[in-house]
N, C-alpha and C positions, 0 to 999 in steps of 0.2 A: 357627592354631597357639597351642596353650595351652602359659604361659609357664613358670607353675606345672609342671606335667610336666617340658618340656626343664629345666629349673634342677634340678628334683630330682634328675631322670634323670641330668644331669653330674655333680654333687655324688656320686652314689652310685657311679659309673664312676670316679672319683675316688679314693674310699675305699677301694674293690673294690682299687686298684692299693695300697693301703695307705697314702695319702698326703691325712693331715686339713690341714695345711698349705695344698695346693693349693686343697682344697674350700673351706677360709676364705678364701683369696684368691679365689677363682671367687665367692665368697659378696659379698667388696666389690667387686670389678670390678662385678657389677650392681647396683652401688648400694644392699646391703642389711647392716646391721647383723649380725655374725656372732651365733647364739642364745645364747651362755657368750663370758665372759672368754677373751681365749688360754689354754689349760692349761701351765702349766710343770710341765717332768716333775721338779723337784724337792718339788711340792707333794703332801702328803697323800694327797689325791684325786684324782691324777691319772688314774687309770684311768676314773673314775666322769666325771670331766671330758670327756673323750676317749667317753665312749662316750655320756653327753649330745647330748655335738656331732656325732656323727657319725647318732645318730635325728634328730638336728634337722634337718641339712643334709639326709639325704633323705628326710625328708618331703615329701607333697604339700601337704599341710592348708599347714603351715606357711612354705613356700612361695607359696602363694596368699594367705593372709591377709599377708604382708609385702612382697609386690609391692602389694597396694590400699594399703596403708599410705605407700607410696614414694611410689605416682603420686598420692594423694591431695596428699604435702607437696610434691610439683611442681608441683601444679595451684594447688593455694593460692599458691607461691613466684609463678608465672607471673603470677597473678591480683594483688597485690602490688606486681608491676616493671610491670604494666599499668597501675597507679593513678599 
């Protein structure tokens, strides 16, 4: 199973329902840091922040790269604990 495809599709579905916060929570639940800092509605660039987050969270390539990084970190941590 392709995890990057699974996660990008799940986020796309959440975003199609109109809920960026759910997509960000989903990302965090997978052990992946969200692509941008939380967007605050009062900031002047709120709309741009939301668009960048939506594009990134639904991007297969971004998920693929972040999963590789997460897995490498987890492997290194496991190796360090074994020592």
